[in-house]
ZAMARGU-4260 file (C-alpha; in steps of 0.2 Angstrom, whole numbers, plus 5000, padded with zeros to 4 digits):
<rodrens>
0) 4917/4691/5130 | 4921/4709/5134 | 4918/4725/5124 | 4917/4724/5105 | 4923/4742/5102
5) 4940/4741/5110 | 4952/4729/5117 | 4952/4725/5136 | 4968/4732/5143 | 4975/4717/5153
10) 4984/4709/5138 | 4991/4725/5132 | 4998/4729/5149 | 5006/4712/5152 | 5012/4711/5134
15) 5021/4728/5136 | 5028/4723/5153 | 5034/4706/5148 | 5043/4713/5132 | 5051/4726/5143
20) 5059/4712/5153 | 5066/4705/5137 | 5053/4691/5134 | 5044/4686/5118 | 5026/4689/5121
25) 5011/4691/5109 | 4993/4694/5112 | 4976/4688/5104 | 4958/4694/5106 | 4949/4678/5103
30) 4933/4687/5109 | 4933/4699/5095 | 4938/4685/5083 | 4924/4674/5088 | 4911/4688/5085
35) 4918/4692/5068 | 4917/4674/5063 | 4899/4672/5069 | 4894/4688/5061 | 4900/4684/5044
40) 4891/4677/5028 | 4898/4660/5032 | 4893/4661/5051 | 4875/4666/5047 | 4874/4652/5034
45) 4879/4640/5047 | 4865/4647/5058 | 4852/4645/5044 | 4858/4627/5041 | 4856/4623/5060
50) 4839/4630/5061 | 4833/4621/5045 | 4841/4605/5053 | 4831/4608/5069 | 4815/4610/5060
55) 4818/4594/5049 | 4821/4584/5065 | 4806/4592/5074 | 4794/4600/5063 | 4782/4605/5077
60) 4796/4614/5087 | 4791/4632/5091 | 4805/4645/5086 | 4806/4662/5095 | 4800/4678/5086
65) 4819/4682/5083 | 4822/4666/5074 | 4806/4666/5064 | 4810/4684/5058 | 4828/4679/5054
70) 4823/4664/5044 | 4809/4674/5035 | 4823/4687/5029 | 4838/4675/5029 | 4843/4680/5011
75) 4844/4698/5016 | 4854/4694/5032 | 4866/4684/5021 | 4868/4698/5009 | 4870/4712/5021
80) 4880/4705/5036 | 4898/4708/5029 | 4894/4726/5023 | 4886/4730/5040 | 4902/4724/5049
85) 4913/4734/5038 | 4902/4749/5041 | 4903/4747/5060 | 4922/4745/5059 | 4923/4762/5051
90) 4929/4756/5034 | 4913/4760/5023 | 4905/4776/5029 | 4895/4779/5013 | 4884/4764/5017
95) 4875/4775/5030 | 4864/4782/5016 | 4857/4765/5012 | 4855/4760/5031 | 4845/4775/5036
100) 4833/4773/5021 | 4826/4758/5032 | 4825/4748/5016 | 4842/4740/5016 | 4843/4731/5033
105) 4831/4717/5037 | 4822/4722/5053 | 4818/4710/5067 | 4810/4712/5085 | 4824/4723/5091
110) 4818/4737/5080 | 4802/4737/5089 | 4811/4749/5102 | 4810/4763/5089 | 4792/4764/5092
115) 4796/4770/5110 | 4805/4785/5104 | 4797/4803/5102 | 4790/4807/5085 | 4794/4826/5083
120) 4779/4827/5070 | 4790/4823/5055 | 4785/4804/5056 | 4803/4801/5060 | 4805/4793/5077
125) 4824/4796/5077 | 4824/4814/5071 | 4823/4821/5088 | 4840/4812/5093 | 4850/4814/5077
130) 4842/4828/5067 | 4847/4831/5049 | 4866/4831/5052 | 4867/4814/5062 | 4865/4802/5047
135) 4880/4792/5052 | 4875/4790/5070 | 4858/4786/5065 | 4864/4772/5053 | 4876/4766/5067
140) 4861/4764/5079 | 4850/4755/5066 | 4865/4743/5062 | 4867/4740/5081 | 4849/4735/5082
145) 4852/4723/5067 | 4867/4715/5076 | 4857/4713/5092 | 4843/4704/5082 | 4857/4692/5076
150) 4863/4689/5094 | 4846/4685/5099 | 4845/4672/5085 | 4862/4665/5090 | 4856/4663/5108
155) 4839/4656/5103 | 4845/4644/5090 | 4863/4640/5092 | 4868/4642/5111 | 4856/4648/5124
160) 4871/4655/5134 | 4876/4667/5120 | 4877/4686/5123 | 4889/4699/5117 | 4896/4703/5134
165) 4888/4692/5148 | 4891/4675/5139 | 4887/4660/5150 | 4891/4671/5166 | 4879/4661/5177
170) 4891/4646/5175 | 4905/4655/5185 | 4899/4671/5194 | 4898/4667/5213 | 4897/4649/5209
175) 4902/4639/5224 | 4904/4623/5215 | 4913/4619/5199 | 4900/4606/5194 | 4889/4617/5182
180) 4905/4623/5173 | 4912/4605/5172 | 4895/4599/5165 | 4895/4613/5152 | 4913/4609/5147
185) 4909/4590/5145 | 4894/4593/5134 | 4894/4592/5115 | 4901/4608/5107 | 4888/4621/5101
190) 4890/4631/5085 | 4898/4645/5095 | 4910/4632/5104 | 4915/4625/5087 | 4920/4642/5081
195) 4930/4646/5096 | 4938/4629/5095 | 4944/4632/5077 | 4950/4650/5081 | 4960/4643/5096
200) 4968/4630/5084 | 4973/4644/5072 | 4981/4654/5085 | 4991/4639/5092 | 4997/4636/5074
205) 5002/4654/5072 | 5012/4656/5088 | 5016/4639/5094 | 5018/4646/5112 | 5027/4638/5127
210) 5015/4647/5139 | 4998/4654/5137 | 4990/4667/5149 | 4971/4668/5148 | 4964/4684/5156
215) 4946/4683/5162 | 4940/4700/5168 | 4922/4695/5171 | 4911/4680/5174 | 4905/4681/5156
220) 4923/4677/5150 | 4926/4661/5161 | 4917/4648/5151 | 4926/4653/5135 | 4943/4653/5143
225) 4940/4635/5149 | 4935/4630/5132 | 4951/4638/5125 | 4961/4629/5138 | 4952/4613/5134
230) 4957/4614/5116 | 4975/4619/5120 | 4977/4604/5132 | 4970/4592/5119 | 4981/4598/5104
235) 4997/4605/5113 | 4998/4596/5130 | 5015/4602/5133 | 5010/4620/5133 | 5008/4628/5151
240) 4992/4637/5154 | 4989/4651/5167 | 4973/4658/5172 | 4972/4676/5179 | 4962/4692/5178
245) 4948/4702/5187 | 4936/4687/5190 | 4950/4676/5197 | 4956/4690/5208 | 4939/4693/5215
250) 4931/4676/5216 | 4944/4662/5216 | 4952/4667/5232 | 4947/4651/5241 | 4950/4639/5227
255) 4951/4621/5232 | 4943/4613/5216 | 4956/4601/5208 | 4947/4600/5192 | 4951/4617/5188
260) 4969/4611/5185 | 4963/4599/5172 | 4963/4614/5161 | 4976/4626/5169 | 4993/4623/5176
265) 4993/4638/5187 | 4980/4651/5193 | 4988/4668/5199 | 4980/4682/5210 | 4980/4701/5209
270) 4993/4711/5199 | 5000/4699/5187 | 5018/4706/5184 | 5027/4699/5199 | 5018/4682/5199
275) 5022/4680/5181 | 5040/4684/5183 | 5041/4670/5196 | 5031/4658/5186 | 5041/4660/5170
280) 5057/4657/5180 | 5049/4642/5187 | 5044/4635/5170 | 5062/4638/5164 | 5069/4628/5178
285) 5076/4643/5187 | 5065/4643/5202 | 5057/4630/5213 | 5038/4628/5214 | 5039/4633/5233
290) 5045/4650/5227 | 5030/4655/5217 | 5021/4671/5221 | 5002/4672/5223 | 4999/4656/5213
295) 4988/4641/5215 | 4995/4624/5209 | 4989/4606/5211 | 5000/4594/5219 | 5003/4576/5214
300) 4991/4570/5226 | 4977/4581/5219 | 4977/4594/5233 | 4976/4612/5227 | 4989/4623/5236
305) 4992/4641/5237 | 5010/4647/5236 | 5015/4664/5240 | 5033/4668/5243 | 5033/4686/5249
310) 5041/4697/5236 | 5038/4716/5232 | 5026/4720/5218 | 5033/4728/5203 | 5031/4747/5206
315) 5017/4755/5195 | 5029/4767/5188 | 5040/4752/5182 | 5027/4741/5174 | 5031/4748/5157
320) 5020/4755/5143 | 5005/4745/5137 | 5006/4739/5119 | 4992/4735/5107 | 5004/4727/5094
325) 4996/4711/5087 | 4978/4716/5090 | 4968/4721/5075 | 4964/4738/5080 | 4954/4742/5064
330) 4943/4727/5066 | 4934/4732/5082 | 4915/4737/5081 | 4909/4754/5086 | 4891/4751/5092
335) 4877/4763/5097 | 4865/4755/5109 | 4859/4770/5117 | 4857/4788/5110 | 4863/4797/5125
340) 4879/4806/5121 | 4888/4801/5137 | 4881/4783/5138 | 4887/4778/5121 | 4905/4780/5125
345) 4906/4763/5133 | 4902/4755/5116 | 4906/4768/5103 | 4924/4772/5097 | 4941/4763/5100
350) 4949/4770/5116 | 4966/4767/5122 | 4964/4761/5140 | 4976/4767/5152 | 4978/4768/5171
355) 4983/4784/5180 | 4986/4775/5197 | 4985/4757/5204 | 4971/4755/5216 | 4959/4768/5224
360) 4966/4782/5235 | 4949/4783/5245 | 4946/4764/5248 | 4933/4767/5261 | 4916/4764/5252
365) 4907/4751/5262 | 4900/4742/5247 | 4916/4741/5238 | 4929/4726/5238 | 4942/4737/5247
370) 4951/4723/5255 | 4957/4716/5238 | 4973/4721/5230 | 4966/4730/5215 | 4958/4743/5226
375) 4967/4742/5243 | 4985/4744/5236 | 4986/4762/5230 | 5001/4767/5220 | 5004/4781/5207
380) 5016/4787/5194 | 5023/4804/5190 | 5014/4815/5177 | 5030/4814/5166 | 5029/4794/5166
385) 5011/4795/5162 | 5013/4807/5148 | 5027/4797/5141 | 5016/4782/5140 | 5002/4792/5132
390) 5014/4798/5118 | 5021/4781/5115 | 5003/4774/5114 | 4998/4787/5101 | 5013/4784/5091
395) 5009/4765/5091 | 4991/4766/5087 | 4989/4782/5078 | 4973/4785/5089 | 4972/4799/5102
400) 4957/4794/5112 | 4960/4788/5130 | 4949/4780/5143 | 4957/4781/5160 | 4951/4765/5168
405) 4955/4769/5187 | 4944/4764/5201 | 4944/4783/5204 | 4957/4794/5196 | 4965/4805/5210
410) 4962/4824/5208 | 4980/4829/5211 | 4986/4816/5198 | 4974/4822/5185 | 4979/4840/5189
415) 4997/4837/5186 | 4994/4826/5171 | 4983/4839/5163 | 4997/4852/5166 | 5010/4840/5158
420) 4999/4837/5143 | 4996/4855/5140 | 5015/4859/5142 | 5019/4846/5129 | 5005/4851/5117
425) 4998/4834/5118 | 4982/4834/5108 | 4972/4819/5115 | 4954/4816/5121 | 4951/4807/5137
430) 4938/4802/5150 | 4938/4792/5166 | 4931/4788/5183 | 4932/4800/5197 | 4925/4803/5215
435) 4914/4818/5215 | 4924/4827/5228 | 4925/4846/5231 | 4943/4846/5225 | 4936/4847/5208
440) 4933/4866/5208 | 4927/4875/5192 | 4945/4880/5189 | 4951/4862/5190 | 4937/4856/5179
445) 4942/4870/5166 | 4960/4864/5166 | 4955/4846/5164 | 4944/4851/5149 | 4958/4861/5141
450) 4969/4846/5142 | 4957/4835/5133 | 4944/4829/5146 | 4928/4826/5137 | 4918/4816/5150
455) 4919/4809/5168 | 4909/4795/5177 | 4907/4794/5196 | 4898/4786/5210 | 4883/4795/5217
460) 4876/4778/5223 | 4861/4782/5233 | 4856/4800/5232 | 4853/4802/5251 | 4865/4810/5264
465) 4860/4797/5277 | 4865/4782/5266 | 4880/4791/5258 | 4886/4793/5276 | 4882/4775/5280
470) 4892/4770/5264 | 4907/4780/5270 | 4906/4788/5253 | 4914/4804/5259 | 4902/4816/5249
475) 4885/4824/5251 | 4872/4827/5238 | 4874/4845/5238 | 4893/4843/5235 | 4890/4831/5221
480) 4878/4844/5213 | 4891/4858/5213 | 4905/4847/5207 | 4895/4839/5193 | 4889/4856/5188
485) 4907/4862/5187 | 4911/4848/5175 | 4896/4851/5165 | 4899/4870/5163 | 4917/4866/5158
490) 4909/4856/5143 | 4913/4839/5151 | 4899/4826/5150 | 4895/4818/5167 | 4888/4800/5171
495) 4882/4795/5188 | 4883/4778/5195 | 4868/4775/5205 | 4863/4761/5217 | 4847/4755/5225
500) 4843/4741/5238 | 4857/4746/5250 | 4854/4740/5268 | 4841/4750/5277 | 4835/4759/5261
505) 4817/4763/5263 | 4804/4766/5250 | 4804/4784/5255 | 4823/4784/5253 | 4821/4778/5235
510) 4808/4791/5230 | 4819/4804/5238 | 4834/4798/5228 | 4825/4798/5212 | 4819/4816/5215
515) 4837/4821/5218 | 4842/4813/5202 | 4828/4821/5193 | 4834/4838/5199 | 4852/4834/5194
520) 4846/4831/5176 | 4834/4846/5177 | 4849/4858/5181 | 4861/4850/5169 | 4872/4843/5182
525) 4873/4826/5174 | 4869/4820/5157 | 4868/4801/5160 | 4866/4788/5174 | 4863/4770/5178
530) 4854/4762/5193 | 4863/4746/5199 | 4855/4734/5211 | 4866/4733/5227 | 4876/4717/5229
535) 4884/4712/5245 | 4901/4704/5242 | 4912/4694/5254 | 4926/4706/5252 | 4917/4722/5256
540) 4914/4731/5273 | 4896/4727/5272 | 4900/4708/5269 | 4913/4708/5282 | 4903/4717/5296
545) 4885/4715/5291 | 4879/4719/5309 | 4885/4737/5307 | 4872/4739/5292 | 4857/4731/5301
550) 4857/4715/5290 | 4861/4696/5292 | 4870/4686/5279 | 4863/4670/5272 | 4873/4655/5276
555) 4884/4650/5261 | 4886/4632/5255 | 4904/4625/5255 | 4915/4634/5243 | 4928/4626/5232
560) 4926/4637/5216 | 4920/4655/5215 | 4915/4666/5230 | 4909/4684/5229 | 4891/4689/5230
565) 4882/4684/5246 | 4864/4684/5250 | 4857/4694/5265 | 4841/4698/5275 | 4836/4716/5277
570) 4823/4718/5290 | 4815/4733/5281 | 4806/4721/5269 | 4806/4733/5254 | 4803/4726/5237
575) 4818/4733/5229 | 4815/4723/5212 | 4799/4732/5209 | 4807/4749/5214 | 4822/4745/5203
580) 4812/4743/5187 | 4804/4760/5190 | 4821/4768/5193 | 4828/4761/5177 | 4813/4767/5167
585) 4814/4784/5174 | 4832/4787/5171 | 4831/4780/5154 | 4818/4793/5150 | 4828/4807/5159
590) 4843/4803/5148 | 4832/4806/5133 | 4825/4822/5140 | 4808/4815/5144 | 4798/4818/5159
595) 4811/4828/5169 | 4797/4841/5174 | 4785/4827/5180 | 4782/4822/5198 | 4793/4807/5202
600) 4778/4797/5208 | 4771/4797/5191 | 4784/4784/5186 | 4778/4771/5199 | 4763/4760/5194
605) 4759/4758/5213 | 4757/4770/5228 | 4773/4778/5235 | 4775/4792/5247 | 4777/4810/5242
610) 4795/4815/5241 | 4802/4825/5256 | 4815/4834/5245 | 4811/4852/5241 | 4809/4855/5222
615) 4822/4868/5223 | 4835/4858/5234 | 4848/4856/5220 | 4845/4874/5214 | 4849/4880/5232
620) 4864/4869/5233 | 4871/4876/5217 | 4869/4894/5223 | 4878/4890/5240 | 4896/4890/5243
625) 4905/4873/5244
</rodrens>
């Protein structure tokens, strides 16, 4: 499972690349197809039948509030699901009138969240967010709550692992042993598994492929990928199966588990272009197995072997233009989980995803997997090449929204690209991830806005100069304030990635960080943010050199499958879980304009020290020269 509003870019990149090399390649998004099959009249009727069968088998079985609510209103769900999906696909905008009436959709436990919104006195809890003119967005938010109710029912009644994005991720993420995944794959199929099985068979029949490449960007994609492979092996045993993607590149770098190869013939690491060229030559009998590139295979004796004949990677400028041909671009769902105008961009609207450069030009942050290829190998392309790709994608898709999915888009590359887009008269909208560095002057921010930039996201991490220095982030809080303000004043929305629980972070550090964040919201520097719990990974400087950060690592069990997150002991003894819950609540409210003027200690249900940050700290930083 990945996002439901837009295709994940890996298949588009590889399809475009393989076709540029004269190969027949087609792509499928079975994650979207699965969701659309489940969220249909037929799919929901199967859920109703399943719950009724469970009740008949065990009349005393307690059902969750979500399932009870669903069954009590099942006729309304069956009558509305098809129309709601059509509305969220942008095909039936007039349905918004009925949805906002609050009489059309059945409402389950997820709608309780509406009680937490501000009532502006009109008796309308959403009025403050959407006003009189925001009817379509209001309807989209209500329809999203409706789908989340259905997802809860699928999880509680049909498959306890089900989630729209993080599906069964605990079976794969940092899972040293393959055994939990093997047991899940050997178990009887759930309703969700059956739907995916059928979709896989239909795709096999349509394309009758010689080779199937499965991209798994996240742990929540792994279980389904193995289920797809299991179906293909059973029904088309001559088809070669290849596993790759972000999860593989990060977590399967020490793979020794032979059972993986009961499902896949090959597992490739890092950028896929060169390994696939070698692998396809091998499948065609033009290259021996000893000349594969960055590829795991299983030998006849059952041993897993890593083969890596050294060959230069395909240059980023020569990987070709991604293509979305074959993907049902008009079937994706625009959801509105959160009302914040910046935060919604991850789930609302269909964005053409494109990379400005391969890897990260900074590659120093101590919490990041800088030792891995997707970050450590930095390579760019000219503004002309990027603009050509953009024009080709707009011509193919008819859509002008772009999400630049770089680790951090380089300021120089963005400047030259903006100039090229303006020179060509390209009329696109774009957003992407950056570093908040001083190169982003007010002049550059205005140039980027003129070229179509509507939003940026970037890592502030822990808003503490001591910890930013320890992280080797290369920025200061004052600098971040000035850069984010420059973006905001250019009319560009700003999202800050934030972190808590970094080694040596104290309660005082955390309170001070929240005060910095409060002031950034107060002065309109950022419009959105999210606090992530720090996770120590084996490929990061913290994981590789823990003594430099005052921590000791927890011994790991023998690893034959996935390896990424690693436990550690921080002698500070701070309860970061308790602090994290407060940070997330505070920033959620800040994003909705609530409590920005309050003392940050008011968010904590337990005693914390007073902040040491002056209340005019960010104000002074904005007045100072950079």
